[in-house]
N, C-alpha and C positions, 0 to 999 in steps of 0.2 A: 417421600415424596419427590414428584415428574419434573420434568421440564418443557419448554418448546424453544428451538431454535433454529430457523433456516436462513440465517444470514450468510454462509457460505455454499461454495458450487456442490460440496460434496456433504450437504446433508443428507440424511438416513432417506432412502427411496427417494428423493428427490422432493422431499415433503417437508421435513422438518425432524430433527432429533428430539425426540423422548425421552429418553432414560439416561443416556450419556451422549456426549457429543461426538461424533467422529472423530474430530480434532482432539479428543481426550479429556475435554471438560466436562468436570461431574454437574450434577443436576444443582447441587447447591452453589458453585459457584457461578452457573448459568442465570440462576437464580438473583442473585446476590448482583451480578451483572445487570439484570433487568430494574432492580432496583436503583442500581444507583443510578442509570439513565432516566428513570422514572424523578426523583429529587433531583435530577441536573435540568430536568423539563420546568421542575418549581424554582429552581433558582432562576430559568431564564424567563419565566412569567414575570417575575421581582425586576432581573435585572433590564430585559427591554423598557419595563418600565421605567426604572431607575435611568437609564440613558436618555429618553428624553425629557425626565426632569434634568438631566444634567449632572447626574451622578453617576461618573462612569469610574467603576473600581478597575483599572486592567489587571493587577490579581486575580483576580473573579475570572476574568475571560480567560487568563492562562488555566485556573484550574479547570474551568468547564473542557478547554480544548485537551490535556490532559487526562485528565477521567474518559473523554471520549476516545481516544486513543487506545487507553487499554481495554476498552472493551469490545478491540477490532479481532480477528479470527486470528489464533496462535500467537495473541501478545502475552496474556495472564493468565494462569490456571492458578492460582494463590489466592485461598479463600481467606485468609488472614487480610492480605493487602487488600479486596475489596469491602471487607468490614470496615478497616480504617478509612477507605475512600468514601463510603456513605456515611460513617461520623462526620469524617472534613466537611463532606458533602452538606449536610443538614446544619452544623454551624454556620458553613457559610452563607446558605438560604437565610438564616436568621438572622447573621449581621447585616446584607442586606435589605430585608425586611426594616431594620432598624433603621437603617441609615434612610430609608425614604418616610420613616417616621420623623426623622429628627430634621428633615428636610420640607417636611409639611406636607408631603404625599400620603394619602392612605393608600396602601399596599393593594394590590387586585386580588382578589380572593384567586388563591391556587387551587389548583386540581390535588394538590399533594398536603396531605393531612400526617407524614409519618412523624413518629417522635422516635426517642431512641429508650423509652424512660423504662423499657422491660429487659432490656439487654437485646446484643446485638444477632444473638441466632434465634431471639423470636420473631423475628420480621421476614422468615424464609416465607410463611404464608401469606405476609402480605406481599413479597415480590412474585410469589403467584400467582395472587391477585392482580396484580397490575403491569402484567407482562405482556407479551404481543397480542396473546387471544383474548386480552380486555376488550378490546377493540372487536367487536361482532358482525360488523358487516364486513364481507371480505374483499370488497375492493376498496373501501374506505381503509382497510388495514393494510392491502397492498400498496397502496399510497404514502401510506404515512412511514412504511417501512423502509420505502425505498427512499424516500425523504430522506430517514434518519442513518440509514446506511453512505448514501451519499454526502450526510455530515460526518459521519464518522472516519471516511476516508480522506474528505477534506481537512479533519481534526490532526489527522497522521502527518499530510502536507504540511499541515502550519505549523506544525512542531516541530518540523526540521528544520524549517525556513528560521522561527524562532529561536531556535538551539543557536543558528549562528548570527543573530542579532537582527533578523528582519521581521516584521511583523505591517500588518494591515486592522484598522480600527472596524473597518467595513467589512471583514471577513468575519472575524471575530462576531460583529454585529448579526450578521446574517446566521450563523450557525445556531445563535440563541432564539433568533426570530423564527427559525424553522422548528427548531425545539419545541418552541411555544404554541406554534402552528397546531401541532400535533395534537395537543392538547384540545382544540377548539372544534367547532363541529360546522366545518368546512364542505362545500360542494366539491366532489368528483372534481368538476374544472378549475376550482380555485388549488386543490393538492396539484395537478398537474401543473398548473402555471408555477407553483412554488417547486416543485423537482424541476422543470426547466431553468429557472431563475438559480437552483442551484448548481446546475449545468454551468453557468454565466460565473459563478464564484469560483466554479473549479477551475476553469482557466485561469482567473484571475491568482488563484492561490500556487498553480503549477507553474504560474509566469513569476512569481514571488521569488518561491521556491527555485528556478531557472537563476533568476537574478542572485540568490543567496550564494548558491554553489559554486556560480562561474566568478563572481565577483568574489569570493574569499579562494576558491582553488585555480582558479582560471577558464578558457575553455576547455573542453572536451577535444584530445584529438586523437590522431588513428594510431594505436598503438597494439603493437604484439606484446600478449602475456602469455607467460609461462605457465605452464600448468602439470609441469613436476615439483620434484623438490629437493633440496639440499641438507646437507646432511649436519645440519646444525636445529638445537633444539629451538621450538618454533610456538608460536601464538596464531590460533585460527579466529579471526573476526566475521560474524555475520550479523545479518539483520538491513540495517541501510543507513546507520548515523555518523554522517563522513566527521564531526566532530570528534567522534571519538575515536575511531580511528587517527585522526591526528594529533590527538594527544597521547595515544598507545606508541606510535611511530617515536615521538617526541621521547617518551620514557622510553623506549625500547633500542633507542640509538646507541651505538657502541658496547652493549651489553653481550654480544652473541647471542640475542634472541629475536631469531627472524619472525615475519609477522606475513600470514597467507590470508588471503580474501574468501569469503565462501559464499553462495547461493547471491543476492540481492547486492551484494560487496565489491563483485565483481568489475562494476563501472569505476570505482575508484581509481581504479589503475590507469586510466584515460584523464584524468585532470592532470595538468604539468605540474601541480603543485606537491603532490604526491612521489613525484619522480626524483628528486634529491635524496629520498632514504633508499640508501645501499642495502637495509635488510627488508625491505618491502618487496618479496621474492616473488608473488605471483598468485594465481586462483588454483586452490584446493578443490576439487570434487565436483557437483553440479547442483542443484535445485533444491529448496530447502526441505521438500520430504524425505529425500535421501541421508538425512543426516545421522537417522540412526545407525546405517552402517558407516557413514564416512568418519563422521567422530570420534568412534571407535579406532580406526586403523589411524587417524592424526595423530594418536599418542600425547600431544601434548595439551594444553587448558584451551578453551574457546570461551571465546567473549559473545552473548547474543546482545545486539543493542537495541532491536527493536522487534518488532513482531516475526513471524517466521519459526517460532520455537515449536519443537514436535516432543512427546511426553518423551525425556533423557530414560535411555535404558540405565541398569545398574554399574554395567560393564565402564561405564565411563562419565558418570553423573557427579562424580567428585572433582571431574575438571572442567564444569561447566558454570561459568560465573554469568551474571546476568547485571544488567544497568536498565534505567532509565523507566520505561512502566511493563518491561519485561518482569513475569513473576512465576516461580513455581516452587511449590515447598519442599525447603531442603537443599536450594541451591545457593551457591555464594552470591551473596549482592554487593555490587560498587555501588558506593552510595551516590547521589546527586555531587554536581561541581559545587562548591560555596562561591558565592559571587567574587569574579575577578580571580577567580584560581582556575587551576584544572583538577580532574578525577584524579584518584589515587588509585594508578594501577600497579604499586609497588608488589602487591600481594600476590597478584597474576603473573608478573616476570620472574619474582621467586619461585613460584610454582614451574613453569617455564622449564627453568634451568636444573630442575630435576626430573625431566623426564625426556625419552629418546627420541631421537627425530623423527617426523612425520616419515608412515609406512606411504611409498609412492604408489600412486592408484594409476599413472597415465603419463604420459610422454610428450613434448610438441610444445604449441603454439595457439591460441586463438585471436581473435585480432576483432575490435572494436573502436567504438570514440567518435561515430559516424553521428552526434548531436547537429540540431540543427547550423551550429556556427560553421562545423567542419563542412557536412556536407552542401552546404549556400557556397563555400569555398570555391567547390567541386561541380558548383550549377551548370557551368557552361558546358561540362564535361557529359554529364549525365542528362542536359538538354541536348547533345549534339548526337549523343548514342539512341535518342527516344526518335528523335527527327529523322536520323539513320536505317530506323527499325531493329537495331542491335538489342534495343531494351523495349520489349512490347507491353509489360504491365507489370507494377510494383504491387506487391502484397503486403499488406500489413498484417504482420502477424504479432503484433504483442501482446501483452497481459500478463497470464499468472500459469503457472506450471502447477501440477500436483499429483498423487497417486495413483489415480483409478486407472485402470488399464485402458479404458477408452481414450486415454491423451495420448495413446501411440498412434491417433488420429492424426496428429500436427505435425510428426516425425515423417511419415508415410507422406501425406499431404507437399512436406518440404519436396522430398524426394523424387515425388513426381511432376514437380511443377516442371515446365519447357524451360529449357535450357535460355533462353531469351526473358526470362522473368529474375526478379530481384526483389528479396525480403526485406520490408522494413520492421524492426523491432523494437522491444523494449519491455523491462520485467524478467521476471525469472521463466518465462515461457520459453526464452531464448535459447533454454538450455535441451528443448527437441530436436535441434537443427543447427545450432551454432561450431559442433564438432564434425558438420558432416561435411562430407570433400565436393562441395557444391562451385568451386571454380570461382570462375571471373566471368566480366563481360569487359573487355577492352580495358582490363586493369581494374574496373569497380567490381570490388567484390560480392557475390550473390547474396550474401548475408550483410546488412548493415545494423549494429545495434547503434542504438541511439544511448542505450544506458539502462537505469532503473524504471520502474515501473511509472513513477512520475513522469521521467523524460520521456512518455507519450508524448507530452505537451512540444517535446521537437517532434515529431513524427506529423504532430499539426502544423507545426511553422513551416516545416518543408512543405506540406502540400498546398497551402496559402498563398508560399512564395512560388512555388512552381505553378499553381493558378494565373498569377499576377505573369510570370515571365513568360508562360504562352496565350497569354491575353486573355483567358477566359471568364466566361461570365460566374460559371459555378463552379465549386471544389467539385464537384459530382462527375464533372464532365473529363475530370481526368482518369489517364489510366491507372486507375489506383483499387484495388479492389479490398476489402476489408475482413480478415476472419482471423477473430481474436478470441484468444482464451480468456476466460477468467474464474478466478478462487473467491478472493474475499471483497472487503468494504472499498478499498481503494482503487479495485476495477470498476465498483461502480459508480465512483465521483469521473474517472477517466471516460466513461462510456456517456455518463451524462452532459459530459465537459464536452464532448465529440458533436452528441446532438445538436449541444447549444450553437457551436461552429456550424451547423449544417450539414454534419455527413451524414448520409444516408446509407442505406442498404447493407448495416453492418451484420456480418452473421456471429454468432455468438454461440461458445462450445466449452465443453461438450455437451451441456444441458442448459437449456436458458432457467433463469434462477426460479429457485421454489416459491418465491414469496411473492412472486407478477400471480396474481387471479387471472384466470381465464380473460375478462373483459378489459384490464389494466393491459396485457400481453398484445390484445387486438388492437388496442389504442397504439401503443408504439410500433407494431404490425404496419397498420393503416398508415399513421403517419409518417413513420421515419424507416419503414422498410425494414425493421429488424427481423433476423429469421437467424435459424438453427443450424445444424452444419448434419449432414448424412453422411454416404459413404464416400472416399477421397474421390472415384470415379465419376459421381455424379456431380459432385461439387465443383472439380476441376472443368465439368463440363459447360456448368453454368455460369463461372466465375469468367471463364474465357469466350464466352458464345460474344 
């Protein structure tokens, strides 16, 4: 049985993976993910109706959020996990239906007729029948998938906030209303309207997560992060989950085991809360796609807290632990935390004590911590540099990194930028240029790292504040250009959020999404000025004109 998936930038030939995902996802897992999304739509059809009838079940909201998160790129590759999730989803769907009956409400006829009577593996054919290509009209399919991927990205950020005790009913409600809409015969204009509304809730969810992070751990501050190693056994933590890091640091305190960040966990060093841990040593390595080399040389155990997992090699597979929505057959699983308790990392810590210290990859420091609170505290200095002509232009180069050779474009672009320009970044795209010797402008570093991909919200806040400071009517009048790299569905919700905020002329690369039909791409180009990337030389001329 084949598959069809084109939700990430690296999809085969830019059009869709049909045999096996470039990410390593097998066809059976891809089809089970499609089936899970299909049943989540069925739950949403009913739960939207339940909300309107005053029957609100928070546990259903949490399940839909976590299940969506589990289907984003590089999160979970485990077939057994998705078999269990589909079973759980079917039970929840039937529970919501029963509660509607109890409330005296006739459940709406759902598109979803899946049952589990024939056993789990009988449904792979059903999964193929309800997958992406089940929508025959190319433009409707494109808009439905754009909306679905935006909701997946929203679910990821909502889950991070929820873990820290922050949630908004409106965000949960919109995710389900959007999923329901993908089952209906809506016009292209109606779907476009929903996609833009998705951007509005993208802003809301990133603002919520920013509130959760900063209230819990303090506002990020300018920080020098060590990229060398010490001669102690150590644990490497990757992904995005700050709560997992907090609990790991607390449990490793005084044990002689160091903790290093990898990939998107680097910005954890910028939060004041984490600086109290003497064993929180620094950052090891680079972006997610290099982990197959860097995990091997780290020597100690690795904890994957969210997405960004690459198919592990046998040389280090026995040292990889997963938790939360992350899954891969044969890896050790850290169970979810019980109510009011921490996750138990004792086995991981014991494993670390048996391992040699990490092999050093590099030496030195990198600087980050330029989230909105920190940058706005420097606003006078920044404005003065702009007015004096010391800074001619800002380049937002946020987003995702990836393994394609074409992504060297972003390193070369950063190197070629004039000395009177500053890069604003967030997400793992930073690894393409955050170690380059680009210098500073009057003490302002030429690479200002706001944090994780969700901290792209910080860049929007900074732009809106600068618009106010300069007394401009439109954020697009600022000397800011947008040259953004994308990879997966969290980048989709960030893009939709920027569009909702009125940002235009965003250039997206290294390729435009394969899920945009020609007609939908044309609408984005004509309405928002969305563009791709070309050569470094030509693009620089265009941006600096």
